[in-house]
N, C-alpha and C positions, 0 to 999 in steps of 0.2 A: 504494500500500500504506500501511497505517497500523500503527504500532508503539505498543502500549500499554505504558507503563513507569511505574515509581515511582523517584524519585531515589535513586541509590546502591544500589538493589536489584540482584538478579541480572540484571535486564533491561538493565543498563548494558552487558553484554557485547554485546548486539545493536547498541547505539549505536556502540560501538567498531568492530564489524564493518562497519557502514554507513559510518563515517568512513574506515576503512581502504580501503574500496572506492571512496571519493569518490562515493557514491551518495545524498547527502543530498537531491537534487532528486527522488528516486524514493520517498522515505519521508516520511510525515507522522507526527511524534511526538505522542502523546496521553498527557498525564500523568494518572495515576490516584492518587486518595487511597485507600490500602489500608485505612485505618481505616473510612472511610464507604462504601467500594466505589462511589465515584462518579468519573466522568471530570471532571477539574477544570474544563476549559474551559466545559462546558455543564451540569454537574450530572447528566448522564444516568447510568443504572444500569449500572455495569460488569458486574454479574452477568449481564446479558443478552448480553454479549460473551464472557465467560468465567465460567461458573457456579461454577468453583472459587474465583473471586475473587482469583487470584494473577496476578502479572506474570512474564514478558512474555506478551503475546498479539499475534499478527500477523494483521491482516485482509489477506488476499491479494486478495480481490475480494468483491463482495456475496455473502454466504452461505458464504464460505470463510475460516475462521479457524483458525490454528495456535496451539497453546499448547505450553509446555515448551521449555526451552533446547535439549534434545537433538534436537528437531525443527526449531525456528526457526533455530538457528545454521547447520546444514548447508543449510537452504533458502536462507538469505541468501547463503551462499557460492556455491551453485549458480546462484542467480538472476543474479548479477553476473559469472559466469565468462566469458560471451561478450561482454559489453558493457564490461567494465573490465579493465585489466591490474592485477590485484590479487593479493596473496599470500594473500588469504582463500580463494581458490578451492581446492577439494579434489581433488588427483590421485586417480585411481581406486585406485591401489595403497595409498593412505593412509587409505582410508575406514574400514577396520576399526580402525586405530590411532586415528583420530578418535573413533569410537564408544567405544573403550576409555577415552580420556581424558575425554570428556564424561561418561561414566558414573562415572568415579573422582571427578571434581570435584563432580558433582551429588550422588552418594550418600555418598562417603567424607568429603568436606570440607564442602560446603554443608549437607547435611542432618544428618550425624552430628556434626560439630564446631561449625559456626557457628550453625545454627538455634537450638539450645538456649541458646547464649551470647548471642544477639541478642534472643531472645524475652522480653518482660516477664512472660510467663505460666509460664516454665520455673522449676521449683523448684531449690533448692540441690543436690539430688541429681542432677538432670538436668545441671546445669552442671558439677558435679564429674566426672560420667561423660564429658561432652563434652571437658573438658580432659584427662582421662586417655586419651581416644581419639586425641587430636591427635598425640602424638609419633611413633607408628609410621607414621602416614599421612604426616606431614611428612617423616620420614626417608626414606620411599620416594620421595617427590617430590624431595627434596633430592638423593638419589643419581642420579636420572634427569637432573636439571638440572645436575649436576656434569659430566655427559658430553655434554649436548646444549644448544645455545643456546636452542632452543624445544622445545615438547612434541613436535611433529613435525619435519619437516626444514626448515621455515620458519615464520614467524609466520602464525597462522591463527586460526580462530574458537575453538579450544580455548584458545589463549593469551588471547583476549579474555575468556573466561569465567574462566580462572584468575586473571588480574590483578584482575578484579572481586571475586572471593572473597577474595583476599589483601588487598585494600584494606580489608576489614572488620577485620583483625587489630588495628589500633590502637583501634577502637571497643570491642573486648571485652578489651583488655589481654592479647592473646595474643602473647607475645614470640617473634619469629622469629630472634632474634640468633644462636642456636646452629645455624641452618641457613644456612650461608654461601652456598650455591648459590642458595637461594630468595631471600635478601636481595639478592644481586647481580642476579638475574633481575628481581625486582620493581623495583629501582632503574633498571635498563636500560629496562624497558618503560614506566616512568613518564615517561621522556623521549621516547617515541615520540609523534609528533604526534596520531595518532588517539586514543591512550590519555589523554594529558595534556588534550586538548580535552574529551573525554567526562567525565573526572573533574572538571575545573574547572566545566563547565556544570552537571553534576548536583549538585555540592557547593553551588553557589549556589541551585539549585532546592530542595535539601534544607533549607538554612538558611531560605529564604523560607517553606517549608511548615511548618517547626518553630516559626517565630515568629508564624504566623498563628492 
């Protein structure tokens, strides 16, 4: 399988899931330059892989490509369920809760709050609206994390996505200090080997890409 990613983008959630499952030998990582829509290694046209031009994309086999975190993350968890003893696997009883949290992270945090704050094309009005949208969503999340160690009953792909998104807060000066459960959760996950490894590796790739 091949995972197409851009450093520190939402595709990092898939890298965390792969590392959590200790499945690196089964995935080839292909870096994408989102600005030029090219695969970095060979300059090929990424739009031929994902016409939307966004990451992540997962080539399962020739002619089979998945896009969107909501599809890729559960697929990765399912793919390694039988071959790895990993907490990324999805118990059947939790599948609807997983869909709930992937939807919340993707729609309410990623797109509603962080995309306008990260985009160089967003106007001041869009950014102000995004900042105003953040508190009720973060309060909901904070309340859940004050009562639960993880989003579901154990670390999983939804947590991989959430910590990826929360990692953007410092880039957009979004202060999480008032949300004690979120800050404790983020600090705890940052020490998890799969998370710390993914962040360190992608931060280095991001710096290299930014200076080129």
